[in-house]
NUMI-730346 format. One record per residue (C-alpha): residue number from 1; residue in one letter; z, x negated, y. Coordinates in Angstrom, 2 decimals. Layout:
<recs>
+-----+---+---------+---------+---------+
:   k : r :      up :    east :   north :
+-----+---+---------+---------+---------+
: NUM : A :       Z :       X :       Y :
...
+-----+---+---------+---------+---------+
</recs>
This chain:
<recs>
+-----+---+---------+---------+---------+
:   k : r :      up :    east :   north :
+-----+---+---------+---------+---------+
:   1 : M :   42.20 :   41.19 :  -44.78 :
:   2 : A :   39.35 :   43.38 :  -43.64 :
:   3 : S :   36.53 :   42.17 :  -41.47 :
:   4 : I :   33.67 :   44.16 :  -40.06 :
:   5 : L :   30.26 :   42.80 :  -39.19 :
:   6 : D :   27.94 :   45.28 :  -37.52 :
:   7 : A :   24.17 :   45.37 :  -37.18 :
:   8 : D :   24.31 :   43.73 :  -33.75 :
:   9 : T :   25.97 :   40.67 :  -35.28 :
:  10 : A :   29.44 :   41.80 :  -34.25 :
:  11 : L :   32.24 :   40.42 :  -36.40 :
:  12 : Q :   35.85 :   41.43 :  -36.05 :
:  13 : H :   38.77 :   40.36 :  -38.18 :
:  14 : S :   41.43 :   43.02 :  -37.99 :
:  15 : A :   45.06 :   42.02 :  -37.88 :
:  16 : T :   46.84 :   42.35 :  -41.23 :
:  17 : N :   50.42 :   42.02 :  -42.35 :
:  18 : E :   51.55 :   38.41 :  -42.16 :
:  19 : T :   48.25 :   36.62 :  -42.64 :
:  20 : A :   47.17 :   33.81 :  -40.38 :
:  21 : H :   43.99 :   35.71 :  -39.51 :
:  22 : D :   45.37 :   37.91 :  -36.75 :
:  23 : E :   42.86 :   36.76 :  -34.15 :
:  24 : D :   39.83 :   38.91 :  -33.37 :
:  25 : F :   36.32 :   37.58 :  -33.22 :
:  26 : P :   34.40 :   38.76 :  -30.14 :
:  27 : E :   31.60 :   41.24 :  -30.54 :
:  28 : L :   28.13 :   39.86 :  -29.93 :
:  29 : H :   25.48 :   42.17 :  -28.51 :
:  30 : N :   22.00 :   40.82 :  -27.78 :
:  31 : E :   23.33 :   37.28 :  -27.82 :
:  32 : Q :   25.93 :   38.10 :  -25.14 :
:  33 : V :   29.64 :   37.74 :  -25.82 :
:  34 : S :   31.67 :   40.84 :  -25.08 :
:  35 : E :   35.36 :   41.50 :  -25.63 :
:  36 : G :   34.68 :   45.14 :  -26.32 :
:  37 : D :   37.05 :   48.01 :  -25.60 :
:  38 : S :   40.61 :   46.69 :  -25.70 :
:  39 : D :   41.93 :   50.22 :  -26.35 :
:  40 : C :   40.05 :   50.51 :  -29.67 :
:  41 : N :   41.33 :   48.55 :  -32.62 :
:  42 : V :   39.86 :   48.33 :  -36.10 :
:  43 : S :   42.00 :   50.35 :  -38.46 :
:  44 : D :   41.92 :   51.34 :  -42.10 :
:  45 : G :   43.24 :   54.81 :  -41.23 :
:  46 : P :   41.18 :   57.85 :  -40.30 :
:  47 : D :   42.26 :   57.68 :  -36.66 :
:  48 : D :   41.05 :   54.53 :  -34.95 :
:  49 : G :   42.63 :   55.40 :  -31.61 :
:  50 : C :   39.32 :   55.83 :  -29.80 :
:  51 : P :   38.61 :   59.13 :  -28.04 :
:  52 : S :   35.71 :   60.96 :  -29.63 :
:  53 : A :   34.21 :   61.75 :  -26.23 :
:  54 : E :   34.07 :   58.07 :  -25.37 :
:  55 : S :   32.54 :   57.30 :  -28.76 :
:  56 : G :   29.93 :   59.98 :  -28.20 :
:  57 : S :   29.21 :   58.59 :  -24.76 :
:  58 : E :   28.64 :   55.12 :  -26.18 :
:  59 : E :   26.27 :   56.50 :  -28.80 :
:  60 : S :   24.39 :   58.39 :  -26.10 :
:  61 : V :   23.98 :   55.22 :  -24.04 :
:  62 : E :   22.70 :   53.33 :  -27.08 :
:  63 : D :   20.21 :   56.12 :  -27.87 :
:  64 : N :   18.96 :   56.10 :  -24.28 :
:  65 : E :   18.50 :   52.34 :  -24.35 :
:  66 : E :   16.60 :   52.55 :  -27.63 :
:  67 : D :   14.33 :   55.29 :  -26.28 :
:  68 : S :   13.73 :   53.29 :  -23.12 :
:  69 : L :   12.67 :   50.22 :  -25.12 :
:  70 : R :   10.45 :   52.38 :  -27.33 :
:  71 : F :    8.68 :   53.99 :  -24.37 :
:  72 : E :    8.23 :   50.59 :  -22.74 :
:  73 : A :    6.57 :   49.27 :  -25.90 :
:  74 : I :    4.29 :   52.32 :  -26.05 :
:  75 : Q :    3.21 :   51.77 :  -22.45 :
:  76 : K :    2.46 :   48.09 :  -23.03 :
:  77 : I :    0.27 :   48.87 :  -26.02 :
:  78 : E :   -1.56 :   51.57 :  -24.09 :
:  79 : R :   -2.18 :   49.25 :  -21.12 :
:  80 : L :   -3.63 :   46.57 :  -23.39 :
:  81 : T :   -5.82 :   49.17 :  -25.11 :
:  82 : L :   -6.96 :   50.57 :  -21.77 :
:  83 : S :   -8.01 :   47.10 :  -20.65 :
:  84 : F :  -10.25 :   46.81 :  -23.68 :
:  85 : L :  -11.74 :   50.29 :  -23.25 :
:  86 : E :  -12.51 :   49.68 :  -19.56 :
:  87 : Q :  -14.37 :   46.50 :  -20.45 :
:  88 : L :  -16.24 :   48.31 :  -23.20 :
:  89 : A :  -17.21 :   51.17 :  -20.87 :
:  90 : G :  -18.41 :   48.70 :  -18.24 :
:  91 : S :  -20.55 :   46.96 :  -20.80 :
:  92 : L :  -22.18 :   50.18 :  -21.92 :
:  93 : R :  -23.08 :   51.12 :  -18.33 :
:  94 : N :  -25.22 :   47.96 :  -18.00 :
:  95 : P :  -28.92 :   48.07 :  -18.96 :
:  96 : R :  -29.21 :   47.24 :  -22.65 :
:  97 : A :  -31.68 :   44.77 :  -23.99 :
:  98 : D :  -33.63 :   46.12 :  -26.89 :
:  99 : I :  -32.41 :   43.71 :  -29.52 :
: 100 : A :  -34.21 :   45.61 :  -32.26 :
: 101 : S :  -37.55 :   44.85 :  -30.62 :
: 102 : T :  -37.07 :   41.09 :  -30.68 :
: 103 : R :  -38.94 :   39.26 :  -33.39 :
: 104 : S :  -36.58 :   36.35 :  -34.10 :
: 105 : S :  -32.91 :   36.05 :  -34.84 :
: 106 : Q :  -32.57 :   33.37 :  -32.15 :
: 107 : A :  -33.97 :   35.77 :  -29.57 :
: 108 : A :  -31.45 :   38.36 :  -30.68 :
: 109 : I :  -28.63 :   35.88 :  -30.23 :
: 110 : N :  -29.88 :   34.85 :  -26.78 :
: 111 : S :  -30.16 :   38.48 :  -25.70 :
: 112 : R :  -26.41 :   38.93 :  -26.18 :
: 113 : S :  -25.83 :   36.83 :  -23.07 :
: 114 : K :  -27.19 :   39.73 :  -21.01 :
: 115 : Y :  -24.10 :   41.77 :  -21.87 :
: 116 : P :  -20.81 :   41.37 :  -20.00 :
: 117 : K :  -18.28 :   39.75 :  -22.31 :
: 118 : I :  -15.42 :   41.82 :  -23.67 :
: 119 : E :  -12.18 :   39.86 :  -23.85 :
: 120 : L :   -8.65 :   40.31 :  -25.13 :
: 121 : Q :   -6.06 :   37.69 :  -24.26 :
: 122 : L :   -3.35 :   37.12 :  -26.85 :
: 123 : A :   -0.42 :   34.73 :  -26.71 :
: 124 : D :   -1.04 :   31.47 :  -28.57 :
: 125 : R :    2.01 :   31.00 :  -30.83 :
: 126 : H :    0.81 :   27.53 :  -31.81 :
: 127 : K :    1.66 :   26.19 :  -28.36 :
: 128 : T :    5.09 :   25.99 :  -26.77 :
: 129 : S :    4.18 :   27.07 :  -23.24 :
: 130 : S :    4.63 :   30.78 :  -22.60 :
: 131 : E :    1.44 :   30.69 :  -20.49 :
: 132 : C :   -0.80 :   29.48 :  -23.33 :
: 133 : T :   -3.20 :   32.13 :  -24.58 :
: 134 : R :   -6.09 :   32.47 :  -26.98 :
: 135 : V :   -8.98 :   34.73 :  -26.11 :
: 136 : I :  -10.99 :   37.02 :  -28.38 :
: 137 : R :  -14.51 :   37.43 :  -26.95 :
: 138 : Y :  -17.67 :   39.31 :  -27.77 :
: 139 : P :  -20.58 :   38.74 :  -27.71 :
: 140 : L :  -20.86 :   35.05 :  -28.57 :
: 141 : K :  -23.93 :   32.80 :  -28.56 :
: 142 : R :  -23.80 :   31.98 :  -32.24 :
: 143 : R :  -24.72 :   33.39 :  -35.58 :
: 144 : G :  -22.03 :   35.25 :  -37.41 :
: 145 : A :  -20.36 :   36.54 :  -34.24 :
: 146 : S :  -18.46 :   39.64 :  -35.21 :
: 147 : L :  -16.44 :   42.44 :  -33.72 :
: 148 : K :  -14.03 :   42.24 :  -36.67 :
: 149 : P :  -11.30 :   40.36 :  -34.70 :
: 150 : F :  -11.29 :   43.20 :  -32.16 :
: 151 : A :  -11.23 :   45.81 :  -34.92 :
: 152 : Q :   -8.32 :   44.09 :  -36.65 :
: 153 : I :   -6.08 :   43.69 :  -33.59 :
: 154 : L :   -6.88 :   47.22 :  -32.38 :
: 155 : R :   -6.01 :   48.59 :  -35.82 :
: 156 : V :   -2.67 :   46.80 :  -35.69 :
: 157 : M :   -2.08 :   48.20 :  -32.20 :
: 158 : D :   -2.92 :   51.66 :  -33.50 :
: 159 : F :   -0.40 :   51.33 :  -36.35 :
: 160 : A :    2.31 :   50.09 :  -33.99 :
: 161 : H :    1.60 :   52.81 :  -31.42 :
: 162 : Q :    1.80 :   55.54 :  -34.05 :
: 163 : A :    5.05 :   54.12 :  -35.45 :
: 164 : L :    6.57 :   54.09 :  -31.96 :
: 165 : V :    5.39 :   57.60 :  -31.08 :
: 166 : D :    6.68 :   59.02 :  -34.38 :
: 167 : N :    9.79 :   56.79 :  -34.19 :
: 168 : V :    9.25 :   55.97 :  -37.87 :
: 169 : P :    9.32 :   52.28 :  -38.87 :
: 170 : L :    6.39 :   50.78 :  -40.74 :
: 171 : T :    6.28 :   47.66 :  -42.92 :
: 172 : K :    3.60 :   45.01 :  -42.64 :
: 173 : R :    2.84 :   45.61 :  -46.30 :
: 174 : D :    2.15 :   49.29 :  -45.57 :
: 175 : M :   -0.20 :   48.32 :  -42.75 :
: 176 : Y :   -2.19 :   46.02 :  -45.02 :
: 177 : Y :   -2.67 :   48.63 :  -47.73 :
: 178 : K :   -3.72 :   51.26 :  -45.19 :
: 179 : D :   -6.89 :   49.22 :  -44.46 :
: 180 : V :   -7.43 :   46.50 :  -47.07 :
: 181 : P :  -11.23 :   46.26 :  -46.46 :
: 182 : L :  -10.65 :   45.43 :  -42.78 :
: 183 : F :   -7.76 :   42.97 :  -43.11 :
: 184 : K :   -8.78 :   41.34 :  -46.43 :
: 185 : T :   -5.44 :   39.51 :  -46.75 :
: 186 : Q :   -1.78 :   40.22 :  -46.02 :
: 187 : G :   -1.64 :   37.04 :  -43.93 :
: 188 : T :   -4.05 :   38.55 :  -41.40 :
: 189 : V :   -1.67 :   41.44 :  -40.75 :
: 190 : D :    1.36 :   39.14 :  -40.56 :
: 191 : R :   -0.35 :   36.90 :  -38.00 :
: 192 : L :   -1.67 :   39.71 :  -35.81 :
: 193 : V :    1.65 :   41.57 :  -35.74 :
: 194 : D :    3.45 :   38.47 :  -34.48 :
: 195 : D :    0.62 :   37.71 :  -32.03 :
: 196 : L :    0.84 :   41.24 :  -30.62 :
: 197 : A :    4.63 :   41.09 :  -30.27 :
: 198 : V :    4.52 :   37.79 :  -28.36 :
: 199 : T :    1.63 :   38.98 :  -26.19 :
: 200 : L :    3.57 :   42.07 :  -25.15 :
: 201 : G :    6.80 :   40.10 :  -24.63 :
: 202 : L :    8.54 :   42.01 :  -27.40 :
: 203 : E :   10.09 :   41.34 :  -30.76 :
: 204 : R :    8.49 :   42.66 :  -33.92 :
: 205 : A :   11.35 :   45.12 :  -34.41 :
: 206 : D :   10.59 :   46.58 :  -30.95 :
: 207 : L :    7.20 :   47.65 :  -32.34 :
: 208 : K :    8.89 :   49.54 :  -35.20 :
: 209 : I :    7.27 :   47.10 :  -37.63 :
: 210 : R :    9.32 :   45.49 :  -40.38 :
: 211 : A :    8.76 :   42.87 :  -43.01 :
: 212 : A :    9.53 :   43.90 :  -46.58 :
: 213 : S :   12.81 :   42.43 :  -47.77 :
: 214 : K :   12.89 :   39.87 :  -50.57 :
: 215 : G :   16.16 :   37.96 :  -50.15 :
: 216 : L :   19.10 :   38.42 :  -52.52 :
: 217 : I :   22.86 :   38.05 :  -52.16 :
: 218 : C :   25.74 :   38.03 :  -54.63 :
: 219 : G :   29.48 :   37.55 :  -54.22 :
: 220 : T :   32.71 :   39.48 :  -53.98 :
: 221 : G :   34.24 :   41.67 :  -51.32 :
: 222 : L :   31.13 :   42.27 :  -49.20 :
: 223 : T :   29.93 :   45.80 :  -48.46 :
: 224 : I :   26.81 :   46.74 :  -46.48 :
: 225 : H :   26.89 :   50.04 :  -44.56 :
: 226 : L :   23.43 :   51.41 :  -43.73 :
: 227 : L :   22.62 :   53.64 :  -40.78 :
: 228 : E :   21.58 :   56.45 :  -43.11 :
: 229 : G :   25.08 :   56.53 :  -44.60 :
: 230 : E :   24.38 :   54.62 :  -47.81 :
: 231 : V :   26.92 :   51.98 :  -48.83 :
: 232 : I :   25.83 :   48.93 :  -50.84 :
: 233 : S :   28.53 :   46.94 :  -52.62 :
: 234 : I :   27.84 :   43.29 :  -53.45 :
: 235 : N :   29.04 :   41.87 :  -56.77 :
: 236 : D :   29.09 :   38.42 :  -58.38 :
: 237 : L :   27.14 :   39.36 :  -61.53 :
: 238 : E :   23.71 :   40.12 :  -60.09 :
: 239 : G :   21.72 :   39.81 :  -56.91 :
: 240 : T :   21.52 :   42.64 :  -54.38 :
: 241 : L :   18.47 :   43.02 :  -52.13 :
: 242 : I :   19.30 :   42.16 :  -48.51 :
: 243 : P :   18.27 :   45.17 :  -46.34 :
: 244 : T :   16.32 :   44.69 :  -43.14 :
: 245 : G :   18.47 :   44.28 :  -40.06 :
: 246 : E :   17.18 :   47.48 :  -38.46 :
: 247 : T :   18.64 :   49.59 :  -41.28 :
: 248 : I :   22.13 :   48.04 :  -41.25 :
: 249 : E :   25.03 :   49.61 :  -39.38 :
: 250 : R :   27.60 :   46.98 :  -40.31 :
: 251 : F :   28.88 :   44.59 :  -42.95 :
: 252 : E :   32.43 :   44.91 :  -44.20 :
: 253 : L :   34.13 :   41.90 :  -45.76 :
: 254 : K :   37.42 :   42.57 :  -47.53 :
: 255 : G :   39.42 :   39.50 :  -48.46 :
: 256 : D :   38.81 :   35.85 :  -47.70 :
: 257 : I :   35.74 :   33.83 :  -48.55 :
: 258 : S :   35.84 :   30.05 :  -48.71 :
: 259 : W :   32.16 :   29.09 :  -48.60 :
: 260 : V :   28.57 :   30.31 :  -48.31 :
: 261 : L :   25.80 :   28.79 :  -50.41 :
: 262 : V :   22.11 :   29.30 :  -49.59 :
: 263 : V :   19.83 :   28.52 :  -52.55 :
: 264 : E :   16.13 :   27.82 :  -52.20 :
: 265 : K :   14.97 :   29.15 :  -55.56 :
: 266 : E :   15.53 :   32.53 :  -57.18 :
: 267 : A :   15.71 :   31.04 :  -60.70 :
: 268 : V :   18.69 :   28.89 :  -59.68 :
: 269 : F :   20.26 :   31.89 :  -57.93 :
: 270 : Q :   20.00 :   33.98 :  -61.10 :
: 271 : T :   21.57 :   31.18 :  -63.13 :
: 272 : L :   24.53 :   31.06 :  -60.74 :
: 273 : C :   24.92 :   34.84 :  -60.96 :
: 274 : R :   24.93 :   34.68 :  -64.75 :
: 275 : F :   27.82 :   32.20 :  -64.61 :
: 276 : Q :   29.59 :   34.28 :  -61.91 :
: 277 : F :   29.66 :   31.16 :  -59.78 :
: 278 : A :   30.66 :   33.11 :  -56.64 :
: 279 : S :   34.13 :   33.52 :  -58.14 :
: 280 : H :   34.17 :   30.50 :  -60.45 :
: 281 : Q :   37.58 :   29.09 :  -61.37 :
: 282 : S :   36.49 :   25.54 :  -60.52 :
: 283 : L :   36.21 :   26.44 :  -56.82 :
: 284 : P :   39.09 :   26.71 :  -54.32 :
: 285 : G :   38.12 :   30.27 :  -53.43 :
: 286 : P :   35.40 :   32.94 :  -53.72 :
: 287 : G :   32.14 :   32.68 :  -51.84 :
: 288 : L :   28.74 :   34.21 :  -51.18 :
: 289 : I :   25.42 :   33.06 :  -52.65 :
: 290 : I :   22.15 :   33.85 :  -50.86 :
: 291 : T :   18.52 :   33.13 :  -51.67 :
: 292 : G :   15.38 :   33.72 :  -49.63 :
: 293 : K :   13.18 :   32.97 :  -52.68 :
: 294 : G :   11.54 :   29.97 :  -51.06 :
: 295 : Y :   10.69 :   30.30 :  -47.39 :
: 296 : P :   13.09 :   33.03 :  -46.23 :
: 297 : D :   12.16 :   36.41 :  -44.81 :
: 298 : V :   13.58 :   37.66 :  -41.51 :
: 299 : A :   16.28 :   39.82 :  -43.15 :
: 300 : T :   17.68 :   36.82 :  -45.04 :
: 301 : R :   17.60 :   34.63 :  -41.94 :
: 302 : Q :   19.35 :   37.35 :  -39.91 :
: 303 : L :   22.17 :   37.51 :  -42.45 :
: 304 : V :   22.62 :   33.72 :  -42.59 :
: 305 : K :   22.49 :   33.58 :  -38.77 :
: 306 : T :   25.17 :   36.29 :  -38.52 :
: 307 : L :   27.46 :   34.45 :  -40.92 :
: 308 : S :   26.82 :   31.17 :  -39.10 :
: 309 : D :   27.75 :   32.66 :  -35.73 :
: 310 : N :   30.82 :   34.58 :  -36.80 :
: 311 : L :   32.60 :   33.03 :  -39.75 :
: 312 : P :   35.44 :   30.61 :  -38.93 :
: 313 : A :   34.48 :   26.95 :  -38.62 :
: 314 : H :   36.49 :   25.95 :  -41.70 :
: 315 : I :   34.16 :   28.00 :  -43.94 :
: 316 : P :   31.16 :   25.76 :  -44.71 :
: 317 : I :   27.64 :   27.18 :  -44.92 :
: 318 : V :   25.54 :   24.88 :  -47.08 :
: 319 : A :   22.06 :   24.88 :  -48.61 :
: 320 : L :   20.81 :   23.72 :  -51.99 :
: 321 : V :   17.11 :   22.86 :  -51.71 :
: 322 : D :   14.69 :   20.56 :  -53.46 :
: 323 : G :   14.90 :   16.96 :  -52.38 :
: 324 : D :   11.34 :   16.91 :  -51.09 :
: 325 : A :    9.39 :   17.71 :  -47.95 :
: 326 : Y :    9.12 :   21.42 :  -48.71 :
: 327 : G :   12.83 :   21.78 :  -49.47 :
: 328 : L :   13.72 :   20.14 :  -46.17 :
: 329 : D :   11.23 :   22.33 :  -44.33 :
: 330 : I :   12.86 :   25.45 :  -45.80 :
: 331 : L :   16.26 :   24.14 :  -44.70 :
: 332 : S :   14.82 :   23.52 :  -41.25 :
: 333 : V :   13.58 :   27.14 :  -41.04 :
: 334 : Y :   17.13 :   28.37 :  -41.68 :
: 335 : K :   18.71 :   25.89 :  -39.26 :
: 336 : Y :   16.19 :   25.73 :  -36.39 :
: 337 : G :   13.70 :   28.52 :  -36.96 :
: 338 : S :   10.03 :   28.75 :  -37.88 :
: 339 : H :    6.99 :   27.98 :  -35.82 :
: 340 : S :    5.35 :   31.36 :  -36.40 :
: 341 : L :    8.43 :   33.20 :  -35.05 :
: 342 : R :    9.53 :   30.63 :  -32.50 :
: 343 : H :    9.92 :   33.39 :  -29.89 :
: 344 : E :   12.75 :   34.81 :  -32.05 :
: 345 : N :   14.35 :   31.54 :  -33.13 :
: 346 : K :   17.40 :   31.95 :  -30.90 :
: 347 : K :   18.29 :   35.09 :  -32.86 :
: 348 : L :   17.43 :   33.66 :  -36.26 :
: 349 : A :   18.47 :   29.99 :  -36.28 :
: 350 : A :   21.72 :   29.33 :  -38.16 :
: 351 : K :   22.87 :   26.11 :  -36.54 :
: 352 : R :   25.86 :   25.59 :  -38.84 :
: 353 : I :   24.00 :   25.39 :  -42.11 :
: 354 : E :   24.07 :   21.93 :  -43.70 :
: 355 : W :   22.21 :   20.19 :  -46.48 :
: 356 : L :   24.34 :   20.17 :  -49.63 :
: 357 : G :   21.69 :   18.54 :  -51.80 :
: 358 : I :   19.88 :   17.38 :  -53.76 :
: 359 : W :   19.86 :   13.95 :  -52.09 :
: 360 : A :   17.80 :   10.98 :  -53.21 :
: 361 : S :   20.92 :    8.80 :  -53.14 :
: 362 : E :   22.50 :   10.99 :  -55.84 :
: 363 : I :   19.84 :   10.46 :  -58.49 :
: 364 : A :   21.50 :    7.37 :  -59.98 :
: 365 : D :   25.00 :    8.93 :  -59.93 :
: 366 : L :   23.65 :   12.02 :  -61.69 :
: 367 : E :   22.24 :    9.74 :  -64.42 :
: 368 : I :   18.78 :   11.12 :  -63.92 :
: 369 : D :   15.89 :    9.06 :  -65.26 :
: 370 : L :   13.36 :    8.47 :  -62.48 :
: 371 : D :   10.56 :    8.93 :  -64.98 :
: 372 : T :   11.61 :   12.57 :  -65.45 :
: 373 : L :   11.08 :   13.32 :  -61.76 :
: 374 : I :    7.77 :   14.43 :  -60.26 :
: 375 : P :    6.05 :   11.67 :  -58.22 :
: 376 : I :    5.50 :   12.17 :  -54.49 :
: 377 : T :    1.83 :   12.69 :  -53.70 :
: 378 : L :   -0.18 :   11.80 :  -50.61 :
: 379 : H :    0.00 :   15.47 :  -49.66 :
: 380 : D :    3.81 :   15.29 :  -49.84 :
: 381 : E :    3.81 :   12.25 :  -47.55 :
: 382 : K :    1.74 :   14.14 :  -44.99 :
: 383 : K :    4.18 :   17.04 :  -45.26 :
: 384 : F :    7.04 :   14.67 :  -44.45 :
: 385 : D :    5.24 :   13.13 :  -41.50 :
: 386 : H :    3.72 :   16.17 :  -39.84 :
: 387 : V :    6.02 :   19.05 :  -40.76 :
: 388 : I :    9.47 :   17.50 :  -40.95 :
: 389 : I :    9.20 :   14.78 :  -38.31 :
: 390 : L :    6.35 :   15.20 :  -35.85 :
: 391 : R :    6.28 :   19.00 :  -35.68 :
: 392 : R :   10.04 :   19.34 :  -35.30 :
: 393 : R :   10.15 :   16.80 :  -32.50 :
: 394 : S :    7.16 :   18.03 :  -30.52 :
: 395 : R :    7.51 :   21.78 :  -30.96 :
: 396 : Y :   11.18 :   22.41 :  -31.52 :
: 397 : S :   12.82 :   20.57 :  -28.62 :
: 398 : A :   13.25 :   17.14 :  -30.18 :
: 399 : V :   15.29 :   18.05 :  -33.24 :
: 400 : P :   16.90 :   14.78 :  -34.44 :
: 401 : L :   16.48 :   13.53 :  -37.99 :
: 402 : M :   20.18 :   12.75 :  -38.37 :
: 403 : L :   20.86 :   16.33 :  -39.19 :
: 404 : Y :   20.29 :   16.03 :  -42.89 :
: 405 : P :   22.82 :   15.58 :  -44.34 :
: 406 : R :   25.98 :   15.26 :  -42.24 :
: 407 : N :   25.83 :   11.48 :  -42.65 :
: 408 : G :   22.77 :    9.24 :  -42.90 :
: 409 : G :   19.99 :   11.81 :  -42.80 :
: 410 : R :   17.36 :    9.25 :  -41.89 :
: 411 : K :   18.40 :    7.04 :  -44.80 :
: 412 : E :   18.04 :    9.94 :  -47.22 :
: 413 : L :   14.51 :   10.67 :  -46.07 :
: 414 : T :   13.60 :    6.98 :  -46.20 :
: 415 : R :   15.06 :    6.59 :  -49.67 :
: 416 : M :   13.16 :    9.64 :  -50.89 :
: 417 : L :    9.89 :    8.09 :  -49.79 :
: 418 : H :   10.92 :    4.70 :  -51.19 :
: 419 : V :   11.62 :    5.92 :  -54.75 :
: 420 : R :    8.50 :    8.11 :  -54.47 :
: 421 : R :   10.03 :   10.88 :  -56.53 :
: 422 : K :   10.93 :   14.51 :  -55.84 :
: 423 : A :   14.49 :   15.47 :  -56.69 :
: 424 : E :   13.95 :   19.11 :  -57.68 :
: 425 : I :   16.84 :   21.47 :  -58.40 :
: 426 : E :   15.47 :   22.24 :  -61.88 :
: 427 : I :   16.64 :   18.82 :  -63.05 :
: 428 : L :   20.14 :   20.34 :  -63.02 :
: 429 : S :   19.31 :   23.85 :  -64.22 :
: 430 : S :   17.25 :   23.74 :  -67.39 :
: 431 : S :   17.71 :   26.38 :  -70.07 :
: 432 : S :   20.18 :   24.28 :  -72.08 :
: 433 : S :   23.89 :   25.00 :  -71.63 :
: 434 : Q :   24.56 :   21.32 :  -70.97 :
: 435 : K :   22.19 :   21.26 :  -68.02 :
: 436 : S :   23.50 :   24.59 :  -66.67 :
: 437 : N :   27.02 :   23.16 :  -66.80 :
: 438 : S :   25.72 :   20.13 :  -64.93 :
: 439 : L :   24.50 :   22.43 :  -62.16 :
: 440 : I :   27.88 :   24.22 :  -62.01 :
: 441 : H :   29.77 :   20.93 :  -61.95 :
: 442 : Y :   27.49 :   19.46 :  -59.29 :
: 443 : L :   27.77 :   22.47 :  -56.97 :
: 444 : A :   31.53 :   22.87 :  -57.45 :
: 445 : H :   32.07 :   19.20 :  -56.59 :
: 446 : K :   29.84 :   19.32 :  -53.52 :
: 447 : I :   31.25 :   22.61 :  -52.20 :
: 448 : R :   34.83 :   21.32 :  -52.55 :
: 449 : H :   33.76 :   18.24 :  -50.58 :
: 450 : F :   32.29 :   20.33 :  -47.74 :
: 451 : I :   35.41 :   22.53 :  -47.65 :
: 452 : E :   37.57 :   19.42 :  -47.29 :
: 453 : M :   35.28 :   18.05 :  -44.55 :
: 454 : S :   35.47 :   21.36 :  -42.66 :
: 455 : A :   39.25 :   21.70 :  -42.85 :
+-----+---+---------+---------+---------+
</recs>
């Protein structure tokens, strides 16, 4: 069986011989379901039955749409920049107070009030309403007032504008290293890029700005076709870097997969690769293993979202995370989206993913001594209360707690707080062969259970 998954999250299972998978999955473009061209069928042969002229026409339409979006983004950046420059020019035309002639710092601060304020309004991503904004102003009636916030956001706008004009993508990491003295930290660039995208009503990809990839995937039968023509083959012996969504033309999946496992930690992922767990004989079929190395990047979330939307319902997508507040928050990012990118959550949230473990209720069955587990701190309790419960309810449309796991999610969270211990994955994956086998046995048992539940 061959299945093709393109960069627009389109998945098609082509009809093969006498298999039961002769139904086609609809193509998804920009979150809209489309049945595609009924005259064009996926084929392994050189002739796919589609006229070349029609194919060329479709490519031309796509190119025109891309150019149109790019020019629109350029215009929005230029309008925002023009607004700032007009305010700056108006301020310079006003009579200036001679700050240098004042004899006290307080007098200098008070003299700033004689200048018209310069303002830039940016979307406030910390609030749910689309009308909420935060304002950058200068001058301010306080010591330490600085033009640095203006310089930083304008520098980001300059980078984005140049990337759009040249039609050459730029990573956030590149932007940071182009002006380290101004930005100071990578987090400043990350925040301002997302602020700018939301303010302009665009996605980050529309600004030709990408996040560097960090997620890994291993398994059998999956091939990634890039737009530049490169083909990346996934194997079950080592992790392969997940490319950014903008560089991917399509995924091709040959053969059946029975499950998808998302792992929180890279160390556990590498252990599973070493044991070739993706094709382990203790499992009912081959699968895919993915890690975002902690909180996942956008490329990893896009891949998990694509699999969630397009794989058949009988193929479970499960996550192995620490049994603590941070592990559950990472799971929540995969399943519901993150707060910082809430404007893109509909395209990134993988609703089907479920919590495989580790659960607090399993500690006794796994014969784990409570004294070997790390105690829950006051900080962990606050993380439970404010990140997992309060934030999800107030900011993410009342997400219920019964989601983790499939049964009794609230009881699991309550039990975790009651035993006051963190059930970390490492308890099953130490360097000893006995513990590594415990991890393999645990995962094989749980995955078989989820496959049975999904059948």
